[in-house]
TIDREN-810995 format. One record per residue (C-alpha): chain; x, y, z negated. Coordinates in steps of 0.25 Angstrom, whole numbers. Layout:
<nodes>
<'A',<X,Y,Z>>;
...
</nodes>
This chain:
<nodes>
<'A',<0,0,-1>>;
<'A',<6,15,4>>;
<'A',<8,24,-7>>;
<'A',<0,37,-6>>;
<'A',<8,49,-2>>;
<'A',<6,57,-15>>;
<'A',<11,45,-23>>;
<'A',<25,43,-15>>;
<'A',<26,59,-16>>;
<'A',<23,60,-30>>;
<'A',<34,48,-34>>;
<'A',<43,55,-25>>;
<'A',<42,69,-33>>;
<'A',<44,63,-46>>;
<'A',<57,55,-39>>;
<'A',<63,67,-37>>;
<'A',<59,75,-48>>;
<'A',<66,65,-58>>;
<'A',<79,69,-57>>;
<'A',<77,84,-55>>;
<'A',<71,83,-70>>;
<'A',<84,75,-74>>;
<'A',<94,85,-67>>;
<'A',<88,99,-68>>;
<'A',<86,102,-84>>;
<'A',<102,97,-85>>;
<'A',<108,104,-73>>;
<'A',<102,117,-74>>;
<'A',<93,121,-88>>;
<'A',<88,132,-80>>;
<'A',<85,128,-67>>;
<'A',<72,131,-61>>;
<'A',<68,116,-60>>;
<'A',<68,114,-74>>;
<'A',<59,127,-75>>;
<'A',<49,122,-64>>;
<'A',<49,108,-71>>;
<'A',<44,114,-85>>;
<'A',<33,125,-78>>;
<'A',<27,113,-72>>;
<'A',<27,107,-86>>;
<'A',<21,117,-92>>;
<'A',<12,118,-82>>;
<'A',<8,103,-84>>;
<'A',<7,106,-98>>;
<'A',<-4,116,-94>>;
<'A',<-11,108,-86>>;
<'A',<-13,97,-96>>;
<'A',<-18,108,-107>>;
<'A',<-29,113,-95>>;
<'A',<-31,96,-93>>;
<'A',<-34,95,-108>>;
<'A',<-43,106,-111>>;
<'A',<-52,105,-97>>;
<'A',<-58,93,-103>>;
<'A',<-64,89,-89>>;
<'A',<-63,75,-85>>;
<'A',<-47,71,-79>>;
<'A',<-41,80,-89>>;
<'A',<-30,68,-91>>;
<'A',<-29,66,-77>>;
<'A',<-24,83,-76>>;
<'A',<-14,79,-89>>;
<'A',<-7,67,-81>>;
<'A',<-7,75,-68>>;
<'A',<2,88,-76>>;
<'A',<9,75,-84>>;
<'A',<21,76,-73>>;
<'A',<24,89,-75>>;
<'A',<24,89,-89>>;
<'A',<33,77,-90>>;
<'A',<42,84,-81>>;
<'A',<44,95,-88>>;
<'A',<47,88,-102>>;
<'A',<58,80,-94>>;
<'A',<63,93,-88>>;
<'A',<64,98,-103>>;
<'A',<70,85,-110>>;
<'A',<79,85,-99>>;
<'A',<83,100,-101>>;
<'A',<87,99,-115>>;
<'A',<96,84,-115>>;
<'A',<110,85,-114>>;
<'A',<113,81,-102>>;
<'A',<104,68,-95>>;
<'A',<102,66,-109>>;
<'A',<107,54,-117>>;
<'A',<105,41,-108>>;
<'A',<100,50,-97>>;
<'A',<87,55,-104>>;
<'A',<85,64,-93>>;
<'A',<84,55,-82>>;
<'A',<76,45,-89>>;
<'A',<66,56,-93>>;
<'A',<65,61,-78>>;
<'A',<65,46,-74>>;
<'A',<53,42,-83>>;
<'A',<47,55,-77>>;
<'A',<48,51,-63>>;
<'A',<43,36,-66>>;
<'A',<30,42,-73>>;
<'A',<27,50,-62>>;
<'A',<31,40,-52>>;
<'A',<20,31,-59>>;
<'A',<10,40,-62>>;
<'A',<9,48,-53>>;
<'A',<0,59,-59>>;
<'A',<-1,69,-46>>;
<'A',<-4,59,-36>>;
<'A',<-14,49,-43>>;
<'A',<-21,60,-54>>;
<'A',<-23,70,-46>>;
<'A',<-34,61,-37>>;
<'A',<-46,57,-44>>;
<'A',<-50,47,-33>>;
<'A',<-37,39,-27>>;
<'A',<-37,38,-12>>;
<'A',<-35,24,-7>>;
<'A',<-22,18,-3>>;
<'A',<-18,23,11>>;
<'A',<-16,9,15>>;
<'A',<-29,5,11>>;
<'A',<-38,9,22>>;
<'A',<-53,14,16>>;
<'A',<-65,3,19>>;
<'A',<-75,8,31>>;
<'A',<-88,5,28>>;
<'A',<-97,2,38>>;
<'A',<-110,12,41>>;
<'A',<-122,8,36>>;
<'A',<-136,13,36>>;
<'A',<-140,24,24>>;
<'A',<-150,17,16>>;
<'A',<-163,27,15>>;
<'A',<-161,35,5>>;
<'A',<-170,31,-7>>;
<'A',<-181,39,-13>>;
<'A',<-176,52,-21>>;
<'A',<-182,51,-35>>;
<'A',<-180,63,-42>>;
<'A',<-173,62,-57>>;
<'A',<-185,58,-69>>;
<'A',<-176,58,-79>>;
<'A',<-176,43,-78>>;
<'A',<-166,35,-89>>;
<'A',<-154,29,-84>>;
<'A',<-160,16,-84>>;
<'A',<-171,20,-73>>;
<'A',<-160,26,-65>>;
<'A',<-150,15,-64>>;
<'A',<-163,7,-62>>;
<'A',<-166,17,-51>>;
<'A',<-153,15,-45>>;
<'A',<-155,-1,-43>>;
<'A',<-168,0,-37>>;
<'A',<-163,11,-28>>;
<'A',<-151,3,-25>>;
<'A',<-160,-9,-21>>;
<'A',<-170,-2,-12>>;
<'A',<-182,1,-20>>;
<'A',<-188,-11,-21>>;
<'A',<-202,-10,-19>>;
<'A',<-201,5,-14>>;
<'A',<-203,6,-30>>;
<'A',<-195,16,-39>>;
<'A',<-190,15,-54>>;
<'A',<-198,24,-62>>;
<'A',<-192,18,-74>>;
<'A',<-183,6,-81>>;
<'A',<-185,4,-98>>;
<'A',<-175,-5,-103>>;
<'A',<-181,-16,-110>>;
<'A',<-178,-15,-125>>;
<'A',<-165,-22,-129>>;
<'A',<-163,-28,-115>>;
<'A',<-149,-26,-108>>;
<'A',<-158,-27,-95>>;
<'A',<-170,-29,-95>>;
<'A',<-180,-17,-91>>;
<'A',<-194,-11,-85>>;
<'A',<-193,-4,-74>>;
<'A',<-204,4,-69>>;
<'A',<-209,6,-53>>;
<'A',<-216,12,-45>>;
<'A',<-218,14,-30>>;
<'A',<-209,24,-24>>;
<'A',<-221,28,-14>>;
<'A',<-232,35,-22>>;
<'A',<-246,28,-22>>;
<'A',<-236,15,-15>>;
<'A',<-240,1,-23>>;
<'A',<-228,-6,-28>>;
<'A',<-227,-18,-17>>;
<'A',<-217,-28,-14>>;
<'A',<-210,-28,-27>>;
<'A',<-204,-40,-32>>;
<'A',<-198,-46,-46>>;
<'A',<-185,-49,-35>>;
<'A',<-185,-34,-31>>;
<'A',<-185,-28,-46>>;
<'A',<-174,-41,-50>>;
<'A',<-164,-38,-39>>;
<'A',<-161,-24,-40>>;
<'A',<-159,-27,-57>>;
<'A',<-151,-39,-54>>;
<'A',<-160,-48,-60>>;
<'A',<-167,-61,-59>>;
<'A',<-181,-60,-52>>;
<'A',<-188,-66,-63>>;
<'A',<-183,-57,-73>>;
<'A',<-192,-44,-67>>;
<'A',<-207,-43,-69>>;
<'A',<-215,-35,-61>>;
<'A',<-227,-28,-69>>;
<'A',<-239,-20,-66>>;
<'A',<-238,-5,-71>>;
<'A',<-251,0,-80>>;
<'A',<-255,12,-79>>;
<'A',<-252,22,-90>>;
<'A',<-254,34,-95>>;
<'A',<-244,44,-89>>;
<'A',<-239,33,-79>>;
<'A',<-246,29,-67>>;
<'A',<-246,12,-64>>;
<'A',<-253,2,-52>>;
<'A',<-248,-2,-41>>;
<'A',<-238,8,-38>>;
<'A',<-232,4,-52>>;
<'A',<-222,-7,-58>>;
<'A',<-215,-12,-68>>;
<'A',<-202,-22,-67>>;
<'A',<-198,-29,-80>>;
<'A',<-184,-32,-78>>;
<'A',<-180,-41,-89>>;
<'A',<-167,-52,-87>>;
<'A',<-162,-50,-101>>;
<'A',<-177,-54,-108>>;
<'A',<-177,-66,-97>>;
<'A',<-167,-71,-99>>;
<'A',<-169,-71,-116>>;
<'A',<-184,-77,-111>>;
<'A',<-176,-88,-102>>;
<'A',<-166,-95,-113>>;
<'A',<-175,-89,-126>>;
<'A',<-188,-86,-125>>;
<'A',<-200,-83,-135>>;
<'A',<-211,-92,-138>>;
<'A',<-220,-82,-130>>;
<'A',<-209,-81,-119>>;
<'A',<-209,-96,-116>>;
<'A',<-224,-97,-116>>;
<'A',<-225,-87,-105>>;
<'A',<-215,-94,-98>>;
<'A',<-216,-108,-98>>;
<'A',<-232,-109,-104>>;
<'A',<-239,-97,-100>>;
<'A',<-236,-95,-86>>;
<'A',<-244,-102,-74>>;
<'A',<-235,-115,-74>>;
<'A',<-235,-117,-89>>;
<'A',<-242,-124,-98>>;
<'A',<-253,-114,-102>>;
<'A',<-253,-104,-89>>;
<'A',<-259,-90,-93>>;
<'A',<-257,-93,-109>>;
<'A',<-247,-83,-117>>;
<'A',<-244,-86,-132>>;
<'A',<-251,-80,-144>>;
<'A',<-238,-86,-154>>;
<'A',<-231,-97,-158>>;
<'A',<-231,-100,-174>>;
<'A',<-226,-112,-180>>;
<'A',<-232,-119,-193>>;
<'A',<-220,-127,-200>>;
<'A',<-228,-134,-210>>;
<'A',<-236,-141,-200>>;
<'A',<-226,-142,-190>>;
<'A',<-234,-136,-177>>;
<'A',<-230,-124,-169>>;
<'A',<-242,-117,-162>>;
<'A',<-242,-110,-149>>;
<'A',<-255,-102,-149>>;
<'A',<-258,-94,-134>>;
<'A',<-267,-88,-127>>;
<'A',<-272,-87,-111>>;
<'A',<-267,-72,-106>>;
<'A',<-280,-72,-99>>;
<'A',<-291,-76,-109>>;
<'A',<-301,-80,-100>>;
<'A',<-291,-91,-96>>;
<'A',<-293,-105,-102>>;
<'A',<-279,-111,-107>>;
<'A',<-275,-122,-97>>;
<'A',<-264,-130,-104>>;
<'A',<-255,-141,-100>>;
<'A',<-250,-144,-114>>;
<'A',<-238,-151,-108>>;
<'A',<-233,-140,-101>>;
<'A',<-234,-132,-113>>;
<'A',<-226,-140,-122>>;
<'A',<-214,-140,-111>>;
<'A',<-216,-126,-111>>;
<'A',<-213,-124,-125>>;
<'A',<-203,-137,-129>>;
<'A',<-214,-146,-133>>;
<'A',<-216,-159,-135>>;
<'A',<-226,-162,-128>>;
<'A',<-231,-178,-129>>;
<'A',<-229,-179,-143>>;
<'A',<-243,-176,-148>>;
<'A',<-239,-163,-155>>;
<'A',<-243,-152,-145>>;
<'A',<-258,-149,-145>>;
<'A',<-267,-137,-140>>;
<'A',<-279,-131,-144>>;
<'A',<-286,-121,-133>>;
<'A',<-295,-111,-139>>;
<'A',<-301,-102,-129>>;
<'A',<-291,-93,-122>>;
<'A',<-281,-98,-132>>;
<'A',<-274,-110,-137>>;
<'A',<-265,-116,-145>>;
<'A',<-253,-128,-145>>;
<'A',<-249,-134,-157>>;
<'A',<-235,-141,-157>>;
<'A',<-233,-151,-168>>;
<'A',<-221,-155,-173>>;
<'A',<-227,-170,-176>>;
<'A',<-240,-174,-170>>;
<'A',<-251,-166,-178>>;
<'A',<-263,-177,-175>>;
<'A',<-254,-188,-182>>;
<'A',<-256,-184,-196>>;
<'A',<-269,-190,-203>>;
<'A',<-277,-184,-209>>;
<'A',<-286,-191,-221>>;
<'A',<-300,-190,-224>>;
<'A',<-304,-183,-237>>;
<'A',<-319,-181,-241>>;
<'A',<-315,-167,-243>>;
<'A',<-313,-167,-228>>;
<'A',<-325,-176,-223>>;
<'A',<-336,-168,-233>>;
<'A',<-344,-158,-223>>;
<'A',<-346,-143,-227>>;
<'A',<-359,-138,-226>>;
<'A',<-359,-137,-210>>;
<'A',<-357,-153,-209>>;
<'A',<-342,-151,-204>>;
<'A',<-330,-159,-211>>;
<'A',<-315,-161,-207>>;
<'A',<-313,-173,-197>>;
<'A',<-300,-169,-194>>;
<'A',<-288,-159,-191>>;
<'A',<-282,-154,-178>>;
<'A',<-269,-152,-175>>;
<'A',<-267,-140,-180>>;
<'A',<-272,-145,-194>>;
<'A',<-285,-138,-193>>;
<'A',<-297,-147,-197>>;
<'A',<-308,-151,-188>>;
<'A',<-322,-153,-192>>;
<'A',<-333,-160,-186>>;
<'A',<-348,-162,-192>>;
<'A',<-357,-171,-198>>;
<'A',<-369,-162,-195>>;
<'A',<-372,-149,-185>>;
<'A',<-374,-138,-195>>;
<'A',<-376,-128,-183>>;
<'A',<-386,-138,-178>>;
<'A',<-391,-141,-190>>;
<'A',<-391,-157,-185>>;
<'A',<-382,-168,-187>>;
<'A',<-371,-173,-180>>;
<'A',<-369,-181,-169>>;
<'A',<-354,-187,-167>>;
<'A',<-345,-192,-156>>;
<'A',<-332,-199,-159>>;
<'A',<-324,-205,-146>>;
<'A',<-312,-214,-145>>;
<'A',<-304,-227,-143>>;
<'A',<-304,-238,-151>>;
<'A',<-293,-234,-162>>;
<'A',<-295,-218,-160>>;
<'A',<-300,-217,-174>>;
<'A',<-316,-215,-172>>;
<'A',<-320,-224,-185>>;
<'A',<-310,-216,-192>>;
<'A',<-317,-203,-189>>;
<'A',<-330,-209,-191>>;
<'A',<-325,-212,-205>>;
<'A',<-323,-198,-208>>;
<'A',<-337,-192,-200>>;
<'A',<-345,-202,-207>>;
<'A',<-337,-199,-222>>;
<'A',<-340,-184,-220>>;
<'A',<-355,-188,-215>>;
<'A',<-356,-195,-227>>;
<'A',<-352,-186,-236>>;
<'A',<-362,-175,-230>>;
<'A',<-374,-186,-233>>;
<'A',<-376,-194,-220>>;
<'A',<-378,-206,-217>>;
<'A',<-369,-214,-207>>;
<'A',<-372,-227,-199>>;
<'A',<-360,-231,-192>>;
<'A',<-362,-244,-182>>;
<'A',<-351,-248,-172>>;
<'A',<-349,-258,-162>>;
<'A',<-339,-270,-170>>;
<'A',<-338,-270,-185>>;
<'A',<-322,-265,-189>>;
<'A',<-315,-261,-201>>;
<'A',<-320,-246,-203>>;
<'A',<-333,-246,-199>>;
<'A',<-335,-256,-209>>;
<'A',<-328,-248,-220>>;
<'A',<-336,-235,-216>>;
<'A',<-350,-245,-217>>;
<'A',<-347,-244,-232>>;
<'A',<-349,-228,-233>>;
<'A',<-360,-225,-224>>;
<'A',<-376,-231,-222>>;
<'A',<-374,-242,-213>>;
<'A',<-363,-248,-204>>;
<'A',<-363,-259,-193>>;
<'A',<-353,-263,-182>>;
<'A',<-361,-269,-170>>;
<'A',<-369,-264,-159>>;
<'A',<-383,-270,-163>>;
<'A',<-380,-261,-177>>;
<'A',<-377,-248,-169>>;
<'A',<-391,-250,-160>>;
<'A',<-399,-252,-174>>;
<'A',<-392,-239,-180>>;
<'A',<-397,-231,-169>>;
<'A',<-410,-236,-168>>;
<'A',<-412,-233,-184>>;
<'A',<-405,-220,-183>>;
<'A',<-415,-218,-170>>;
<'A',<-427,-222,-180>>;
<'A',<-422,-212,-191>>;
<'A',<-424,-201,-180>>;
<'A',<-439,-204,-181>>;
<'A',<-439,-207,-198>>;
<'A',<-433,-194,-199>>;
<'A',<-440,-185,-189>>;
<'A',<-454,-190,-199>>;
<'A',<-446,-188,-212>>;
<'A',<-453,-178,-220>>;
<'A',<-443,-168,-227>>;
<'A',<-446,-166,-242>>;
<'A',<-447,-151,-242>>;
<'A',<-459,-150,-234>>;
<'A',<-462,-163,-230>>;
<'A',<-459,-162,-216>>;
<'A',<-449,-169,-205>>;
<'A',<-437,-159,-202>>;
<'A',<-426,-161,-192>>;
<'A',<-413,-164,-199>>;
<'A',<-404,-153,-206>>;
<'A',<-389,-155,-210>>;
<'A',<-389,-151,-226>>;
<'A',<-404,-148,-229>>;
<'A',<-407,-155,-241>>;
<'A',<-421,-156,-238>>;
<'A',<-417,-166,-228>>;
<'A',<-423,-182,-231>>;
<'A',<-413,-188,-225>>;
<'A',<-398,-189,-221>>;
<'A',<-391,-186,-209>>;
<'A',<-388,-201,-200>>;
<'A',<-376,-203,-195>>;
<'A',<-376,-213,-184>>;
<'A',<-363,-220,-179>>;
<'A',<-361,-227,-166>>;
<'A',<-345,-232,-164>>;
<'A',<-341,-237,-152>>;
<'A',<-356,-232,-147>>;
<'A',<-352,-234,-132>>;
<'A',<-349,-250,-135>>;
<'A',<-360,-250,-143>>;
<'A',<-370,-243,-131>>;
<'A',<-365,-253,-120>>;
<'A',<-369,-264,-130>>;
<'A',<-377,-275,-120>>;
<'A',<-390,-278,-131>>;
<'A',<-389,-263,-139>>;
<'A',<-381,-255,-132>>;
<'A',<-395,-248,-125>>;
<'A',<-399,-247,-139>>;
<'A',<-386,-238,-144>>;
<'A',<-386,-230,-133>>;
<'A',<-402,-226,-132>>;
<'A',<-403,-224,-147>>;
<'A',<-390,-217,-147>>;
<'A',<-393,-208,-138>>;
<'A',<-406,-205,-144>>;
<'A',<-401,-203,-157>>;
<'A',<-390,-194,-152>>;
<'A',<-401,-185,-146>>;
<'A',<-411,-185,-158>>;
<'A',<-403,-189,-169>>;
<'A',<-400,-175,-174>>;
<'A',<-413,-171,-178>>;
<'A',<-415,-180,-187>>;
<'A',<-401,-180,-195>>;
<'A',<-394,-192,-188>>;
<'A',<-381,-189,-179>>;
<'A',<-376,-202,-170>>;
<'A',<-359,-204,-170>>;
<'A',<-357,-213,-158>>;
<'A',<-341,-216,-155>>;
<'A',<-335,-223,-145>>;
<'A',<-323,-221,-135>>;
<'A',<-332,-214,-123>>;
<'A',<-343,-202,-123>>;
<'A',<-349,-205,-109>>;
<'A',<-362,-211,-103>>;
<'A',<-356,-224,-97>>;
<'A',<-352,-227,-112>>;
<'A',<-363,-226,-120>>;
<'A',<-365,-210,-119>>;
<'A',<-378,-203,-114>>;
<'A',<-375,-191,-109>>;
<'A',<-385,-184,-118>>;
<'A',<-381,-193,-129>>;
<'A',<-366,-187,-127>>;
<'A',<-370,-172,-125>>;
<'A',<-378,-173,-138>>;
<'A',<-365,-180,-147>>;
<'A',<-358,-169,-141>>;
<'A',<-366,-159,-144>>;
<'A',<-368,-162,-159>>;
<'A',<-355,-167,-165>>;
<'A',<-340,-165,-162>>;
<'A',<-335,-177,-153>>;
<'A',<-322,-184,-159>>;
<'A',<-314,-190,-148>>;
<'A',<-302,-199,-151>>;
<'A',<-294,-205,-144>>;
<'A',<-299,-211,-132>>;
<'A',<-288,-219,-125>>;
<'A',<-280,-208,-118>>;
<'A',<-279,-193,-117>>;
<'A',<-288,-191,-105>>;
<'A',<-300,-200,-110>>;
<'A',<-301,-192,-123>>;
<'A',<-300,-180,-116>>;
<'A',<-311,-185,-106>>;
<'A',<-319,-191,-119>>;
<'A',<-318,-177,-125>>;
<'A',<-322,-169,-115>>;
<'A',<-335,-178,-113>>;
<'A',<-339,-174,-127>>;
<'A',<-338,-158,-125>>;
<'A',<-348,-148,-118>>;
<'A',<-335,-141,-113>>;
<'A',<-322,-149,-110>>;
<'A',<-309,-141,-117>>;
<'A',<-296,-147,-115>>;
<'A',<-296,-159,-124>>;
<'A',<-284,-162,-134>>;
<'A',<-276,-175,-130>>;
<'A',<-275,-187,-139>>;
<'A',<-264,-195,-135>>;
<'A',<-264,-210,-138>>;
<'A',<-253,-209,-150>>;
<'A',<-245,-197,-154>>;
<'A',<-228,-198,-149>>;
<'A',<-216,-190,-152>>;
<'A',<-206,-188,-140>>;
<'A',<-194,-194,-145>>;
<'A',<-185,-191,-134>>;
<'A',<-183,-191,-121>>;
<'A',<-190,-201,-113>>;
<'A',<-182,-199,-102>>;
<'A',<-170,-201,-109>>;
<'A',<-177,-214,-115>>;
<'A',<-181,-219,-101>>;
<'A',<-164,-218,-96>>;
<'A',<-161,-226,-108>>;
<'A',<-171,-235,-107>>;
<'A',<-177,-233,-122>>;
<'A',<-191,-235,-126>>;
<'A',<-202,-224,-130>>;
<'A',<-201,-221,-145>>;
<'A',<-214,-227,-150>>;
<'A',<-218,-217,-159>>;
<'A',<-234,-216,-157>>;
<'A',<-245,-211,-168>>;
<'A',<-258,-215,-166>>;
<'A',<-267,-203,-163>>;
<'A',<-280,-211,-169>>;
<'A',<-288,-202,-175>>;
<'A',<-286,-190,-168>>;
<'A',<-299,-185,-160>>;
<'A',<-302,-172,-151>>;
<'A',<-315,-167,-158>>;
<'A',<-324,-159,-149>>;
<'A',<-328,-147,-158>>;
<'A',<-342,-140,-157>>;
<'A',<-334,-131,-145>>;
<'A',<-330,-141,-137>>;
<'A',<-318,-140,-140>>;
<'A',<-309,-151,-143>>;
<'A',<-299,-152,-153>>;
<'A',<-290,-162,-157>>;
<'A',<-291,-167,-172>>;
<'A',<-286,-180,-180>>;
<'A',<-297,-184,-188>>;
<'A',<-297,-186,-204>>;
<'A',<-291,-201,-207>>;
<'A',<-301,-210,-216>>;
<'A',<-293,-223,-220>>;
<'A',<-302,-233,-220>>;
<'A',<-291,-244,-227>>;
<'A',<-292,-236,-238>>;
<'A',<-308,-233,-247>>;
<'A',<-316,-222,-238>>;
<'A',<-325,-219,-250>>;
<'A',<-317,-206,-254>>;
<'A',<-322,-199,-239>>;
<'A',<-337,-206,-240>>;
<'A',<-347,-202,-250>>;
<'A',<-350,-212,-263>>;
<'A',<-362,-215,-258>>;
<'A',<-367,-219,-245>>;
<'A',<-378,-211,-239>>;
<'A',<-389,-220,-233>>;
<'A',<-404,-216,-227>>;
<'A',<-416,-213,-235>>;
<'A',<-425,-224,-240>>;
<'A',<-435,-217,-231>>;
<'A',<-429,-219,-218>>;
<'A',<-424,-234,-221>>;
<'A',<-437,-237,-224>>;
<'A',<-443,-231,-211>>;
<'A',<-432,-237,-204>>;
<'A',<-436,-251,-210>>;
<'A',<-451,-249,-205>>;
<'A',<-443,-248,-192>>;
<'A',<-436,-260,-194>>;
<'A',<-425,-253,-191>>;
<'A',<-416,-253,-206>>;
<'A',<-410,-265,-209>>;
<'A',<-398,-274,-207>>;
<'A',<-394,-268,-194>>;
<'A',<-382,-281,-194>>;
<'A',<-394,-290,-192>>;
<'A',<-396,-299,-178>>;
<'A',<-405,-291,-167>>;
<'A',<-418,-292,-174>>;
<'A',<-430,-298,-163>>;
<'A',<-436,-286,-156>>;
<'A',<-427,-277,-160>>;
<'A',<-421,-269,-149>>;
<'A',<-428,-278,-139>>;
<'A',<-442,-287,-140>>;
<'A',<-443,-299,-141>>;
<'A',<-444,-309,-128>>;
<'A',<-458,-312,-123>>;
<'A',<-461,-325,-125>>;
<'A',<-472,-326,-114>>;
<'A',<-463,-319,-103>>;
<'A',<-459,-329,-94>>;
<'A',<-458,-340,-103>>;
<'A',<-444,-337,-103>>;
<'A',<-443,-327,-115>>;
<'A',<-438,-316,-107>>;
<'A',<-433,-305,-116>>;
<'A',<-439,-290,-116>>;
<'A',<-426,-287,-119>>;
<'A',<-421,-288,-105>>;
<'A',<-434,-284,-98>>;
<'A',<-441,-276,-106>>;
<'A',<-431,-263,-107>>;
<'A',<-424,-269,-118>>;
<'A',<-407,-271,-117>>;
<'A',<-403,-283,-110>>;
<'A',<-396,-293,-117>>;
<'A',<-380,-296,-114>>;
<'A',<-382,-305,-101>>;
<'A',<-394,-299,-97>>;
<'A',<-398,-286,-101>>;
<'A',<-401,-274,-93>>;
<'A',<-390,-267,-93>>;
<'A',<-382,-278,-89>>;
<'A',<-389,-281,-75>>;
<'A',<-382,-271,-65>>;
<'A',<-391,-265,-53>>;
<'A',<-383,-263,-40>>;
<'A',<-394,-265,-31>>;
<'A',<-408,-260,-27>>;
<'A',<-413,-274,-26>>;
<'A',<-406,-276,-41>>;
<'A',<-413,-263,-46>>;
<'A',<-426,-268,-41>>;
<'A',<-425,-281,-49>>;
<'A',<-421,-273,-62>>;
<'A',<-433,-265,-60>>;
<'A',<-442,-278,-58>>;
<'A',<-436,-283,-70>>;
<'A',<-438,-271,-79>>;
<'A',<-453,-270,-74>>;
<'A',<-455,-286,-75>>;
<'A',<-460,-285,-60>>;
</nodes>
């Protein structure tokens, strides 16, 4: 690289002047050279003083510029006061040092220029001519702060995206990069169109996901509407939100979004109950007119909750819902029945179980609001807890002074034990048919029973001390099976339906139980509607979650979301994928769901509960009253007059259900039981005859009319 000419000349001057400074004072003390050098040094000192007093920028540069003259004068004065050239040739050394300092520093050639010229050998780059961009619209200075001005520079460099102008930029408190910019259309009266998150993110160097566009509401003193827009730029907040989100942020991002487990919802609050070991997530729909649509499995995955161990439940109430996440399966707990819990209150309500949240669930022994008895409907497969529920329901009715009859299709231990604490109990289809027939006859008897206060008959009124009879509750366990009995099924189904419709007026409640609430299994539509409207149906495990849900919806006027009852409660242990890769068996840690049921409340809402437990291995007398409630003597005598009150375990009496055979009928003893409208026998009854063609239908009509 070539040395600049000014630098070469200055170095030459230092080289030539150094010998003069050393020789001149020693040869001629009064030489004009010495006077010139000293005057130049005085001028340099004057330049120092003026530079120091001016206070202007560049004072140091001016002092350094005058320093060669001052130092030259100092060398000249020092050389004039030494003997000869001084000890060890000091004059020569001082002059050489002065020249070397000037040679390296070059005060005049370097410090007289603020901007260095490029080297001579370095050619200046030639820029290609470019079209001059259109000047941006001139915006008058509105006194904006530094942040707004900096944002405007970036915005203008990006070409004013969306033909908009930044009105104001506001920094978010406690954030380094997050801010909100207020935009308006550059042309007055034009709406902002074509502005995207990416167009806003590019000028500020952030990701498009860190930008949210929002409309600007019209406020006093500021315009709004389509010509205005706000852009929230939040890279710092989003980074924290991705790594350490709050509960509300996690819900919004993973649960309440369009692809979340509860779209359109927002978290109200999250609370923890350490004593009960449960975490509650209370949420609501952002639009209160919408109904929650909850995919519980997706919600569990979004909240990092176990999704299939029977510890997470959802409760829906209008536009709000509650998700309860328990540490242990809550419904695996046993709630023992006590007389205090089973004693009905003044409205006929008693505690029959507890929900997942620990709330008591009540059902009724009579309907206080309707001033009538209550029916009962209990559904569930074998070993699901129906008989256990029978026990506590019968105990509550007995504690309220009711009479209880229980009939089952087959004899078992639990129903036999219950027979010790109630009025009557039997275990076959014949016994059930006789009990229903007697209860139906009691409707006629009670319709004519005079009340003591006025001597006139009245409809039954629960809790009225003037009533001359007690409420009667007739139970029919495995009612659907009994209704399909070849001999007595028709009587059971017909009398059960009549009792369901007319029994409430006369203080008689019917409580069937079985494994299906549908017409093809013994329930007529009229019977099911009356049971549903005058009871709180209880549905235990029906064999599968789908069957349970279908059975519950079949007992509800308006089907709500029905909770799921699994076959067993089981906790997740480890990874199923890892166990499969290792070839290990899944852990056997199931807990029975016996006693867990869905109860349909009066408003049609289905609630999951654990029913109270009555231990049949102990004495049940602590649950039942000391004395068994019976019918009145008058009712018994009236039943005896009708031939309906006796040991119902006896074989079928002649003519009890169908007329006896007519000995003169064709000489074959043809039974009117087959042709006279009664039930057919197991081998040739009318129900067993299948009509598959018009010819068979004609033959059936002829047989009925003896044509």
